C-alpha positions in Angstrom: 19.0 -3.2 -27.0 16.1 -5.1 -25.3 14.1 -7.6 -27.4 10.4 -7.0 -27.0 9.7 -10.8 -27.4 11.9 -11.5 -24.4 10.5 -8.6 -22.3 6.8 -9.5 -22.8 6.9 -12.7 -20.7 8.8 -10.8 -18.0 6.1 -8.1 -18.0 3.3 -10.7 -17.8 5.0 -12.5 -14.9 5.2 -9.3 -12.8 2.4 -7.0 -13.9 -0.1 -8.1 -11.3 2.4 -7.8 -8.4 3.5 -4.3 -9.5 -0.1 -3.1 -10.1 -1.4 -4.5 -6.8 1.4 -2.9 -4.9 0.8 0.4 -6.5 -2.9 0.2 -6.0 -2.5 -0.5 -2.3 -0.2 2.4 -1.8 -2.0 4.9 -4.0 -5.6 3.8 -3.5 -6.5 5.0 -7.0 -6.6 2.7 -10.1 -5.6 5.3 -12.7 -2.6 6.4 -10.6 -1.6 2.8 -10.0 -1.7 2.2 -13.7 0.5 5.2 -14.4 3.0 4.2 -11.8 3.0 0.6 -13.1 3.8 1.8 -16.6 6.6 3.9 -15.1 8.0 0.9 -13.3 8.0 -1.2 -16.5 9.7 1.6 -18.4 12.5 1.5 -15.8 12.5 -2.3 -16.1 12.8 -2.0 -19.9 15.9 0.1 -19.5 17.5 -2.3 -17.0 16.2 -5.5 -18.6 19.5 -7.0 -19.7 20.6 -7.2 -16.1 17.1 -7.9 -14.7 16.4 -10.8 -17.0 19.4 -12.7 -15.5 18.6 -11.7 -11.9 16.9 -13.9 -9.3 15.9 -10.8 -7.4 14.0 -9.1 -10.3 10.7 -9.3 -8.3 12.3 -7.6 -5.3 13.8 -4.9 -7.5 10.4 -4.3 -9.1 8.6 -4.1 -5.8 11.2 -1.6 -4.4 10.9 0.6 -7.5 7.1 0.4 -7.3 7.1 1.4 -3.7 9.6 4.3 -4.3 7.7 5.6 -7.3 4.4 5.5 -5.3 5.9 7.3 -2.4 7.4 9.9 -4.7 4.0 10.3 -6.5 2.2 10.8 -3.2 4.7 13.4 -2.1 4.7 15.2 -5.4 1.0 15.2 -6.3 -0.9 15.2 -3.1 -0.9 17.3 0.0 2.0 16.7 2.4 1.3 14.7 5.5 -1.1 16.7 7.7 -0.6 17.7 11.3 -1.8 15.3 14.0 -4.7 17.6 14.9 -6.0 17.2 11.3 -6.0 13.4 11.3 -9.6 12.8 12.3 -11.8 10.6 10.1 -14.3 11.8 7.6 -17.0 11.9 10.3 -14.8 14.1 12.5 -14.3 11.4 15.1 -10.6 10.7 15.9 -9.6 7.1 16.4 -9.5 6.2 20.0 -9.4 2.4 20.3 -6.4 0.2 19.4 -6.8 -3.2 17.8 -4.3 -6.0 18.0 -1.4 -6.1 15.6 -0.9 -9.0 13.2 1.7 -10.6 15.5 -0.9 -11.1 18.2 -3.7 -12.5 16.1 -4.2 -16.0 14.8 -3.5 -16.1 11.1 -6.6 -16.7 8.9 -7.2 -17.4 5.3 -9.3 -14.8 3.6 -12.0 -15.6 1.1 -12.1 -13.7 -2.2 -15.0 -11.6 -0.9 -13.2 -10.7 2.3 -10.1 -9.7 0.4 -12.2 -7.6 -1.9 -13.9 -5.8 1.0 -10.5 -5.3 2.7 -9.0 -3.8 -0.5 -12.0 -1.5 -0.9 -11.8 -0.3 2.7 -8.1 0.2 2.3 -8.5 2.3 -0.8 -10.9 4.6 1.1 -8.4 5.4 3.8 -6.5 8.7 3.6 -3.0 8.6 2.3 -1.4 9.3 5.7 -3.1 6.2 7.1 -3.1 3.8 4.0 0.5 4.2 3.1 2.1 3.2 6.4 -0.5 0.4 6.8 0.4 -1.0 3.4 4.2 -0.7 4.0 3.8 -2.5 7.4 1.4 -5.3 6.5 2.0 -5.8 2.7 5.6 -4.7 2.3 6.8 -6.1 5.7 8.7 -3.0 6.7 9.1 -2.2 10.4 8.2 1.1 12.0 11.7 2.5 11.7 11.9 1.6 8.0 8.5 3.2 7.4 9.6 6.4 9.2 12.7 6.5 7.1 10.9 5.8 3.8 8.3 8.5 4.5 10.6 11.0 6.1 8.5 11.3 9.2 9.1 10.6 12.9 8.7 7.1 14.5 5.9 8.5 16.7 4.0 9.7 13.5 4.2 6.2 12.0 2.9 4.7 15.2 0.1 7.2 15.4 -0.9 6.8 11.8 -0.9 3.0 12.0 -3.0 3.1 15.2 -5.5 5.3 13.5 -5.4 3.4 10.3 -6.2 0.1 12.1 -9.1 1.7 13.9 -10.4 3.3 10.7 -10.2 -0.1 8.9 -11.9 -1.8 11.8 -14.8 0.7 11.7 -15.1 0.3 7.9 -15.1 -3.5 8.0 -17.3 -3.8 11.1 -20.7 -5.2 10.1 -23.6 -2.9 10.6 -26.9 -3.9 12.3 -28.5 -4.0 8.9 -25.8 -6.4 7.6 -26.7 -8.7 10.6 -30.4 -8.6 9.9 -31.4 -6.3 12.7 
């Protein structure tokens, strides 16, 4: 039997990581809270082993990712066909932007991070999920394809379009620049 007094510090140590991971994948605060609760219910039942494990954070992140992907498959429309992947304005993505490996690393300000998280949340599932898995979960294209049960070319296309959609959402408008 798990002692609540021992579980509480564990929960507090990992709650932000679990919630942030779920929010990035799901793009919805209420759904992220639900999945986070489900993750910690699983952690509660495995707590005797987890409390002694050095890889508890990795276990929680994997469980969070899997529950989010299951949630998306169960509660939302299945991945759409390539022809249906145009943006909200009807304009399909056409320009590639460099991947993280080809860019100079930069440190984001809190405001930049907030803007990125907001833009990420507005992406459709079929773009947001592969993007989060690639950049935040450090999975490669093949691992993402396996996790999502889609082809490698689908992952590449979705990442291409997600990067372009994010670029457009984060690009300053003329009004932002004072014109």
